[in-house]
N, C-alpha and C positions, 0 to 999 in steps of 0.2 A: 055564267054572266061573262058577257064580252066587254072587255075593256079596251079602249082605243088610246093609244099613247098619242097625245096632240102636243108634241114639242112645238114650242113658240120661241123663236130667238135664233141665235145665231151660234154656230160652233166656234170654239177656240181658233181652228184653222181658218175658217172664213173671216174672222176678224183680224187675224194676223195677215192674210192677204190683203185686206182693205187698207190696212197701215201701211204696208209696204208700198202699194199702189200710190197712196197719198205722198209718201216719202220721196219716191221717184218723181212725181210731178212737182214736188215743191223743190227738189235738187235742179229741176230744169228751169223752172219760173224765177227762182231768186236772182241769179246772175243776169236772165234778161229784164228783169225789174230794175236792177241796179243799172244797168246800161241805160235804159229808158229814163231814170231820174237824173242822170248827168247829162244827157241830151236835152233834156228840159231845162236844165240850168244854163246851158250854152246858149238857149234861146235869149236869155236876158242881155248876154253880151251881143247878140245880133241886134237887139234893139238898139244898144248904145252906137253900133256900126251904122245902123240905118239913119240915125240922126247925123253922123257924121257924113255920110252920102249925100245926105240932103244938103248938108252945107257946102261940101265941095261941089257940088252940081250947081249950086246957087251962085258961087264964087265964080265958077267957070262961065255961066250965063253972063254974068255982069261983067268980067274982066277979060274974058277970052283966054284965059290960061288957067292951069292947074295950080291950087295954093301949094306953098311950100312947106307950110308946118300948120298946127292946131290954131296958132293965133292968127295967121293970114286967113284962114278959114272961117274965122269967127268963133272958134270952139275953144272951151277952157284948156289948160294944160293937160297933157296926157295923164299925169298922175291926179289931177281932179275928176276926170272922167271915170269914176268907179262907181260900182254897185256891190251888192251882197255877193255876187258871183262874177263880177268883172274888175280885172286889175287895172287895165289902161286901154285907151284908144288913142292910137297916134296917127297923124297924117304927116307923110313924107312925100314931098313931090306929087301929091293927089293920091297916094296909094295908102290905104288904110290898113292898119294893123291893130286887131281887137284881141286881148288877151285876157282869158279867164283866171279866176282866182278861186276854183273848186277845191275844197279840201277832199283828200282821198285818191286824187289822180295826179299822176306825174309822169311826164311833163305835163304842163298845163297846155290847154287847146289855143292856138293861135290861129285866128281866121283872117285872112290876107284878101282885102278886096282891090282889085286893079281896074283902074277905068280906062275905057277905050274911047277915044273921042271920035265921033263922026259927024257928017253933016246933020244927021237927026238928033244928035245929042250925045249923052254919055251912056254907055253900055257898061254894066259892072261884071266882072268875074271874080269868083270866090275860089280860094284854095286854102287847103288845110290838109296835114297829114295825119289827122287824129280820126279814129274811129268813132269819137263822140261828135264830130262836126255833123251839121245837118247835110241831108243827102246832096243840095245842092253846092256843097264845098267839098265833097270828097272826090 
């Protein structure tokens, strides 16, 4: 009588190798995902800054100069322009500084939007020294 051993399944070594591969992939993915989530939270601050850019541009179009502060630009006080992940948005001589309030990162991300006035209107440049800033601000 011939008996054929039909093993179905995995050996313990094969399972350990699979678990090790999953662990290595997770070790790479978790830090990348946390950076992604912080960048997504910074996008809220970008939205607040965009509304300030609109106000500054409208003030320039109507008055011919850049606004001195939030009140001149027709915006609420810097401390009032807050959100879940935004601490403040401040206008100073047309320059907009938007600061985040994201838990778990220190220092907070500051996005600085500087206007350049030309005959065709206002062009904005963004600067930030943070790794979490959008690519247009790094």
